[in-house]
C-alpha positions as a Markdown table, in Angstrom:
| # | Residue | x | y | z |
|---|---|---|---|---|
| 1 | Met | -90.2 | -81.0 | -157.4 |
| 2 | Thr | -90.5 | -84.8 | -157.1 |
| 3 | Ala | -87.6 | -85.5 | -159.4 |
| 4 | Ala | -85.5 | -83.1 | -157.3 |
| 5 | Arg | -86.5 | -85.0 | -154.1 |
| 6 | Val | -85.7 | -88.3 | -155.6 |
| 7 | Glu | -82.3 | -87.0 | -156.6 |
| 8 | Met | -81.6 | -85.5 | -153.2 |
| 9 | Ile | -82.5 | -88.9 | -151.5 |
| 10 | Arg | -80.3 | -90.7 | -154.1 |
| 11 | Gln | -77.3 | -88.4 | -153.5 |
| 12 | Arg | -77.4 | -88.7 | -149.7 |
| 13 | Leu | -77.7 | -92.5 | -149.8 |
| 14 | Gln | -74.9 | -92.8 | -152.4 |
| 15 | Ala | -72.6 | -90.6 | -150.4 |
| 16 | Gln | -73.2 | -92.2 | -147.0 |
| 17 | Leu | -73.9 | -95.9 | -147.7 |
| 18 | Gln | -72.1 | -96.5 | -151.0 |
| 19 | Pro | -74.7 | -98.9 | -152.3 |
| 20 | Thr | -74.0 | -101.4 | -155.1 |
| 21 | Ala | -77.6 | -101.0 | -156.2 |
| 22 | Leu | -80.1 | -98.2 | -155.5 |
| 23 | Asn | -83.6 | -97.5 | -156.6 |
| 24 | Val | -85.6 | -94.6 | -155.2 |
| 25 | Ile | -89.3 | -94.6 | -156.2 |
| 26 | Asp | -91.7 | -91.6 | -155.7 |
| 27 | Asp | -95.0 | -93.1 | -154.4 |
| 28 | Ser | -96.5 | -89.7 | -153.5 |
| 29 | His | -99.3 | -90.1 | -156.1 |
| 30 | Leu | -100.6 | -93.1 | -154.2 |
| 31 | His | -101.1 | -90.9 | -151.2 |
| 32 | Ala | -102.9 | -87.9 | -152.8 |
| 33 | Gly | -104.9 | -86.0 | -150.2 |
| 34 | His | -102.9 | -87.3 | -147.3 |
| 35 | Ala | -103.3 | -84.1 | -145.2 |
| 36 | Ser | -100.7 | -84.8 | -142.6 |
| 37 | Ala | -97.9 | -85.1 | -145.3 |
| 38 | Gly | -97.9 | -81.3 | -145.6 |
| 39 | Gly | -96.5 | -81.4 | -149.1 |
| 40 | Ala | -93.7 | -83.8 | -148.4 |
| 41 | Gly | -93.5 | -87.0 | -150.4 |
| 42 | His | -93.8 | -90.8 | -149.9 |
| 43 | Phe | -90.9 | -92.8 | -151.3 |
| 44 | Thr | -89.7 | -96.4 | -151.6 |
| 45 | Val | -86.0 | -97.0 | -151.2 |
| 46 | Gln | -84.6 | -100.3 | -152.6 |
| 47 | Ile | -81.0 | -100.4 | -151.6 |
| 48 | Val | -78.2 | -103.0 | -151.6 |
| 49 | Ala | -75.0 | -102.2 | -149.7 |
| 50 | Asp | -72.2 | -104.0 | -148.0 |
| 51 | Cys | -72.6 | -101.9 | -144.9 |
| 52 | Phe | -75.8 | -103.8 | -144.0 |
| 53 | Ala | -73.9 | -107.1 | -143.4 |
| 54 | Gly | -74.3 | -108.3 | -139.9 |
| 55 | Lys | -77.0 | -105.6 | -139.2 |
| 56 | Thr | -80.6 | -106.3 | -138.1 |
| 57 | Leu | -83.5 | -104.9 | -140.1 |
| 58 | Ile | -83.9 | -102.0 | -137.6 |
| 59 | Gln | -80.2 | -101.2 | -137.8 |
| 60 | Arg | -80.3 | -101.1 | -141.6 |
| 61 | His | -83.4 | -98.8 | -141.5 |
| 62 | Arg | -81.6 | -96.5 | -139.0 |
| 63 | Leu | -78.7 | -96.2 | -141.4 |
| 64 | Val | -81.0 | -95.2 | -144.3 |
| 65 | Tyr | -82.9 | -92.8 | -142.1 |
| 66 | Ser | -79.7 | -91.2 | -140.8 |
| 67 | Ala | -78.6 | -90.5 | -144.3 |
| 68 | Val | -81.7 | -88.6 | -145.1 |
| 69 | Asp | -82.7 | -87.2 | -141.7 |
| 70 | Asp | -82.2 | -83.6 | -142.8 |
| 71 | Leu | -85.0 | -84.1 | -145.5 |
| 72 | Met | -87.6 | -85.2 | -143.0 |
| 73 | Pro | -90.3 | -84.0 | -142.6 |
| 74 | Ser | -89.9 | -81.1 | -145.1 |
| 75 | Glu | -89.2 | -83.2 | -148.2 |
| 76 | Ile | -89.9 | -86.8 | -147.0 |
| 77 | His | -93.1 | -87.7 | -145.2 |
| 78 | Ala | -92.7 | -91.5 | -145.4 |
| 79 | Leu | -90.1 | -94.1 | -146.5 |
| 80 | Ser | -90.7 | -97.7 | -147.3 |
| 81 | Ile | -87.2 | -99.3 | -147.1 |
| 82 | Gln | -86.0 | -102.6 | -148.6 |
| 83 | Ala | -82.4 | -102.9 | -147.5 |
| 84 | Lys | -80.3 | -106.0 | -148.4 |
| 85 | Thr | -76.6 | -107.0 | -148.7 |
| 86 | Pro | -75.2 | -108.2 | -152.0 |
| 87 | Thr | -75.1 | -111.8 | -150.8 |
| 88 | Glu | -78.8 | -111.7 | -149.9 |
| 89 | Leu | -79.6 | -111.2 | -153.6 |
| 90 | Lys | -77.9 | -114.4 | -154.7 |
């Protein structure tokens, strides 16, 4: 199921934010026994996209969350987000 969740997250982010780089990491194993997760997973999203230009950190995170909001809380319990523009990588 975790590979399917990673793919669902990846597809939504690709479609809505058109990133130039995207890495979705399943960190659920680090939170084993986290009762409040209810079977949903913990993920790290590393994303680079032009749409983040001129946006604050909170605005960038809101863009990511809005792309996957239908997966929360059933599939996603927690996201760690690293959102950058292509120029911030240089």
